[in-house]
C-alpha positions as CSV (number, residue, x, y, z in Angstrom):
1,M,0.0,0.0,0.0
2,K,1.3,3.4,-0.9
3,I,1.3,6.5,1.2
4,A,-0.9,8.3,-1.4
5,D,-3.5,5.5,-1.0
6,V,-3.4,5.8,2.8
7,K,-3.8,9.6,2.5
8,Q,-6.7,9.2,0.2
9,E,-8.4,6.7,2.5
10,L,-7.9,9.0,5.5
11,S,-9.3,11.9,3.5
12,S,-12.4,9.9,2.6
13,D,-12.8,8.9,6.3
14,E,-12.5,12.5,7.3
15,K,-15.2,13.5,4.8
16,V,-17.5,10.8,6.2
17,L,-16.8,12.0,9.8
18,E,-17.3,15.6,8.7
19,S,-20.6,14.8,7.1
20,A,-21.7,12.9,10.2
21,F,-20.7,15.8,12.3
22,K,-22.7,18.3,10.1
23,L,-25.7,16.0,10.2
24,E,-25.5,15.8,14.0
25,T,-25.2,19.6,14.3
26,F,-28.2,20.0,12.0
27,Y,-30.2,17.5,14.0
28,K,-29.3,19.2,17.3
29,K,-30.2,22.7,15.9
30,Y,-33.5,21.6,14.3
31,R,-34.6,18.7,16.5
32,V,-37.7,20.3,17.8
33,A,-38.9,21.4,14.4
34,L,-38.2,18.0,12.8
35,W,-40.0,16.1,15.5
36,S,-42.9,18.6,15.4
37,F,-43.2,18.1,11.6
38,V,-43.2,14.3,12.1
39,A,-45.9,14.6,14.8
40,V,-48.1,16.9,12.7
41,V,-47.8,14.6,9.7
42,A,-48.7,11.5,11.8
43,L,-51.6,13.4,13.5
44,F,-52.9,14.4,10.1
45,F,-53.0,10.9,8.7
46,I,-54.4,9.5,12.0
47,G,-57.1,12.2,12.0
48,R,-58.0,11.5,8.4
49,S,-58.4,7.8,9.0
50,I,-60.6,8.5,12.0
51,I,-62.8,10.8,10.0
52,N,-63.0,8.3,7.2
53,V,-64.0,5.5,9.6
54,M,-66.7,7.8,11.2
55,E,-68.1,8.8,7.8
56,E,-68.2,5.1,6.6
57,T,-70.0,4.2,9.9
58,R,-72.5,7.0,9.4
59,L,-73.2,5.9,5.8
60,T,-73.5,2.2,6.8
61,E,-76.0,3.1,9.5
62,A,-78.0,5.2,7.0
63,N,-78.0,2.4,4.4
64,S,-79.1,-0.1,7.0
65,A,-81.9,2.2,8.1
66,L,-83.0,2.6,4.4
67,L,-83.0,-1.2,4.0
68,T,-85.1,-1.6,7.1
69,L,-87.6,1.1,5.8
70,Q,-87.9,-0.8,2.5
71,K,-89.0,-3.8,4.4
72,N,-91.1,-1.9,7.0
73,P,-92.0,1.7,6.0
74,E,-93.6,2.2,9.4
75,D,-90.4,1.7,11.4
76,S,-90.0,5.1,13.2
77,A,-86.5,4.3,14.6
78,A,-85.1,3.6,11.2
79,L,-86.7,6.7,9.9
80,D,-85.1,8.8,12.6
81,T,-81.8,7.1,12.0
82,L,-82.0,7.9,8.3
83,K,-83.0,11.5,9.0
84,K,-80.0,12.0,11.3
85,K,-77.3,10.1,9.4
86,N,-78.1,11.1,5.8
87,P,-80.6,13.9,5.4
88,A,-80.4,13.9,1.6
89,L,-81.3,10.2,1.4
90,F,-84.1,10.8,3.9
91,E,-85.5,13.5,1.6
92,L,-85.3,11.2,-1.4
93,Y,-87.0,8.4,0.6
94,S,-89.7,10.8,1.7
95,Y,-90.3,11.9,-1.8
96,A,-90.6,8.3,-3.0
97,Q,-93.1,7.5,-0.3
98,A,-95.1,10.7,-0.8
99,A,-95.3,10.1,-4.6
100,K,-96.4,6.5,-4.0
101,K,-99.1,7.6,-1.4
102,R,-100.0,10.7,-3.4
103,D,-99.4,12.8,-0.3
104,K,-99.7,16.4,-1.5
105,A,-98.7,17.9,1.9
106,V,-95.4,16.1,2.0
107,L,-94.7,16.9,-1.7
108,S,-95.4,20.5,-1.1
109,T,-92.9,20.6,1.8
110,L,-90.3,18.7,-0.2
111,S,-90.7,21.2,-3.1
112,Q,-89.0,23.7,-0.8
113,S,-86.0,21.5,-0.2
114,N,-82.4,22.7,-0.6
115,N,-81.8,19.5,-2.6
116,T,-82.5,20.6,-6.2
117,V,-83.3,17.1,-7.4
118,V,-85.8,16.4,-4.7
119,S,-87.4,19.9,-4.9
120,D,-87.7,19.7,-8.7
121,A,-89.1,16.2,-8.7
122,S,-91.6,17.1,-5.9
123,R,-92.8,20.2,-7.7
124,Y,-93.3,18.2,-10.9
125,T,-95.1,15.4,-9.2
126,L,-97.3,17.8,-7.2
127,A,-98.2,19.7,-10.4
128,V,-99.1,16.4,-12.2
129,M,-101.4,15.4,-9.3
130,E,-103.1,18.8,-9.4
131,E,-103.2,18.7,-13.3
132,K,-101.2,21.9,-13.5
133,T,-97.9,22.7,-15.3
134,T,-94.6,23.7,-13.7
135,D,-91.1,24.4,-14.8
136,S,-88.9,21.4,-14.3
137,A,-85.3,20.9,-15.1
138,L,-85.5,17.1,-14.7
139,Y,-88.8,16.6,-16.5
140,K,-88.5,19.4,-19.1
141,E,-89.8,17.3,-22.1
142,M,-92.6,15.7,-20.0
143,T,-93.7,19.2,-18.9
144,L,-93.8,20.4,-22.5
145,L,-95.8,17.3,-23.4
146,E,-98.3,17.9,-20.6
147,E,-98.6,21.6,-21.5
148,A,-99.3,20.6,-25.1
149,Y,-102.0,18.1,-23.9
150,L,-103.6,20.7,-21.7
151,A,-103.6,23.2,-24.6
152,I,-105.3,20.6,-26.9
153,Q,-108.0,20.1,-24.2
154,N,-108.5,23.9,-24.2
155,K,-108.7,23.9,-28.1
156,E,-105.4,26.0,-28.3
157,I,-103.9,24.0,-31.2
158,K,-101.2,26.6,-32.1
159,K,-99.9,26.6,-28.6
160,A,-99.9,22.8,-28.5
161,E,-98.0,22.7,-31.7
162,E,-95.5,25.2,-30.4
163,K,-94.9,23.2,-27.2
164,L,-94.6,19.9,-29.1
165,G,-92.1,21.5,-31.5
166,M,-89.8,22.3,-28.5
167,I,-89.4,18.6,-27.7
168,D,-86.0,17.3,-28.9
169,P,-86.5,14.5,-31.6
170,R,-83.9,12.4,-29.7
171,S,-85.9,12.6,-26.4
172,P,-87.5,9.5,-25.0
173,V,-90.9,11.3,-25.2
174,A,-90.4,12.3,-28.8
175,T,-92.6,9.3,-29.9
176,L,-95.4,10.5,-27.7
177,A,-95.1,14.0,-29.0
178,Q,-95.4,12.7,-32.6
179,L,-98.5,10.7,-31.6
180,L,-100.0,13.8,-30.1
181,K,-99.2,15.8,-33.2
182,H,-100.8,13.1,-35.3
183,S,-103.9,13.1,-33.1
184,M,-104.2,16.9,-33.5
185,I,-104.1,16.5,-37.3
186,K,-106.9,13.9,-37.2
187,A,-108.9,16.0,-34.7
188,D,-108.7,19.1,-37.0
189,Q,-110.2,17.1,-40.0
């Protein structure tokens, strides 16, 4: 072994020791900040997992209550659980029950809901029950079809044609609109 090799080996050992010393100095200087950061990150992930478990439990309880209500709609405990655990699902269930029972009072209440789907569907269903028309985002073509039908009953053929003309030909109710147009032609003759 040559002296140059020994010097080079000692030089590399010195560099390793110097790096270790710098790391130790850095650790001593920023120890509190490093451990605080590690603790915050750990608490963040622990907190998120706890929140996720709580949310999953809440949704599981709400789904269980809904399944119970589907078997027994008169179960008040399941109804309360559904209302507390998932208000949006409770409103949707209430809408389905009110539409099935033709309960105008409940539909009227639900038409004021913050849930746009439930409020729109409730307003539309209530209008159909009362044989009126209403603006509906969900049932736009059905509303136009009903308005046309009511116009035909009132002998307002031009208005009926206008309403039927607003229905998109690709709409599922387009066939019904065509049948209604055809019946207007036959009725005019």
